[in-house]
VMD Tcl script that draws the C-alpha trace (Angstrom):
set ca {
  {13.09 27.89 35.69}
  {16.01 25.48 35.89}
  {19.04 26.91 37.65}
  {22.07 26.75 35.40}
  {25.69 27.15 36.36}
  {28.73 27.86 34.18}
  {29.23 24.16 33.36}
  {25.61 23.80 32.22}
  {26.04 26.82 29.98}
  {29.29 25.43 28.59}
  {27.58 22.09 27.86}
  {24.85 23.93 25.95}
  {27.36 26.01 24.00}
  {29.42 22.96 23.02}
  {26.39 20.93 21.99}
  {24.95 23.79 19.92}
  {28.16 23.73 17.84}
  {29.08 20.05 18.05}
  {25.95 18.01 18.67}
  {27.71 14.77 17.80}
  {30.48 15.12 20.36}
  {30.99 12.00 22.45}
  {29.86 12.08 26.05}
  {33.42 11.34 27.16}
  {34.79 14.29 25.17}
  {31.99 16.54 26.43}
  {32.81 15.57 30.03}
  {36.49 16.30 29.42}
  {35.75 19.69 27.86}
  {33.64 20.80 30.85}
  {36.10 19.34 33.34}
  {33.80 16.66 34.79}
  {33.87 12.91 34.94}
  {31.48 11.05 32.64}
  {28.69 10.32 35.16}
  {28.17 13.92 36.40}
  {28.38 15.24 32.83}
  {25.76 12.69 31.73}
  {23.50 13.68 34.68}
  {23.72 17.34 33.69}
  {22.96 16.50 30.07}
  {19.97 14.39 31.08}
  {18.71 17.20 33.37}
  {18.93 19.70 30.48}
  {17.01 17.31 28.22}
  {14.38 16.54 30.86}
  {13.83 20.27 31.45}
  {13.16 20.75 27.73}
  {16.17 23.02 27.23}
  {17.74 20.53 24.83}
  {14.95 19.39 22.54}
  {16.85 17.34 19.98}
  {19.98 16.70 17.97}
  {20.30 17.20 14.25}
  {22.85 16.85 11.49}
  {23.68 19.73 9.17}
  {23.16 18.30 5.70}
  {24.51 19.75 2.46}
  {21.29 19.25 0.55}
  {22.84 20.56 -2.68}
  {25.02 17.43 -2.76}
  {21.95 15.19 -2.58}
  {19.20 16.75 -4.63}
  {18.17 19.82 -6.58}
  {16.16 22.10 -4.34}
  {15.16 25.66 -3.67}
  {14.86 27.48 -0.36}
  {12.17 30.12 -0.19}
  {11.20 32.53 2.53}
  {7.55 33.49 2.44}
  {6.13 36.48 4.26}
  {2.45 35.75 4.85}
  {-0.37 38.04 5.83}
  {-3.74 36.73 6.98}
  {-7.09 38.20 5.97}
  {-8.31 38.58 9.56}
  {-6.61 38.53 12.91}
  {-8.75 36.60 15.33}
  {-7.24 33.84 17.46}
  {-9.06 31.17 15.48}
  {-7.66 32.60 12.21}
  {-4.10 32.19 13.45}
  {-4.87 28.71 14.75}
  {-6.41 27.67 11.41}
  {-3.34 28.81 9.49}
  {-0.93 27.17 11.93}
  {-2.82 23.86 11.79}
  {-2.80 24.00 7.98}
  {0.97 24.38 7.69}
  {1.91 21.97 10.50}
  {1.71 18.80 8.35}
  {3.52 20.35 5.35}
  {7.00 18.83 5.35}
  {8.31 21.50 2.99}
  {7.67 24.17 5.62}
  {10.77 23.67 7.74}
  {10.37 26.76 9.94}
  {7.52 29.13 10.62}
  {7.64 32.15 12.87}
  {4.76 34.38 13.94}
  {6.08 37.93 13.68}
  {5.05 41.43 14.60}
  {5.12 44.23 12.07}
  {3.76 44.23 8.55}
  {3.32 40.48 8.15}
  {1.86 37.78 10.35}
  {4.27 34.92 9.56}
  {7.64 34.25 8.02}
  {8.00 30.71 6.65}
  {11.12 28.94 5.49}
  {10.23 26.47 2.79}
  {12.55 23.94 1.16}
  {11.20 22.21 -1.90}
  {12.37 20.61 -5.13}
  {11.84 23.62 -7.40}
  {9.79 26.78 -7.89}
  {6.95 24.81 -9.47}
  {6.56 22.64 -6.36}
  {6.71 25.78 -4.21}
  {3.90 27.29 -6.26}
  {1.85 24.10 -5.88}
  {2.27 24.42 -2.10}
  {1.06 28.03 -2.22}
  {-1.87 27.05 -4.45}
  {-2.76 24.33 -1.94}
  {-2.82 26.90 0.89}
  {-4.95 29.28 -1.17}
  {-7.39 26.55 -2.18}
  {-7.62 25.30 1.41}
  {-8.95 28.71 2.46}
  {-6.76 29.03 5.52}
  {-7.03 32.82 5.57}
  {-3.96 33.67 3.50}
  {-4.59 37.19 2.17}
  {-1.20 38.06 0.69}
  {2.18 36.45 0.48}
  {5.60 37.57 -0.66}
  {8.21 35.15 -1.96}
  {11.95 35.52 -1.41}
  {14.06 32.91 -3.19}
  {17.43 32.14 -1.60}
  {20.16 32.44 -4.21}
  {23.13 31.69 -1.98}
  {23.71 30.64 1.62}
  {26.03 33.21 3.16}
  {26.18 32.14 6.79}
  {24.86 29.33 8.91}
  {25.86 29.21 12.55}
  {24.88 27.84 15.92}
  {23.17 30.04 18.47}
  {25.45 32.64 20.10}
  {24.85 31.15 23.55}
  {27.96 32.61 25.16}
  {26.87 36.15 24.28}
  {23.19 35.60 25.07}
  {23.81 33.98 28.43}
  {26.85 35.96 29.52}
  {26.72 36.52 33.25}
  {23.46 34.60 33.66}
  {24.73 31.46 35.37}
  {22.81 30.86 38.57}
  {24.46 28.85 41.30}
}
mol new
graphics top color blue
foreach p $ca { graphics top sphere $p radius 0.5 }
foreach p [lrange $ca 0 end-1] q [lrange $ca 1 end] { graphics top cylinder $p $q radius 0.2 }
display resetview
């Protein structure tokens, strides 16, 4: 595991909130010159801790859409059953997140699509593809209440390793 110090953690916290910050401003905010700040950033990327940069997009200003959470339960629970389902959803652009979960369901999927009809076509596709989907429950998002970056300061408090 990569050893992180307080500056590394601060870099991560800043980038999780402000991914588009300039390298010069990032260096200033962590009290480093540009070259050492860039080296730290590159080290975090190379270690796979930073895996990408994204823009938060107000999709409602661009296109009609619906966000749906689907709780999915598979028919059987062998390793190959999970792998089959995961391979089937991997190429589906509408599935923006998928988490394997413990408890009553096997997966929670976040799906963003044009409308409920296109969501239903996606579900029909999964059912017709026979990927082991036994039951699914649909939860339509009616309003976004909160969207935030990861609470890195709280999660990593006291974990800097010199």
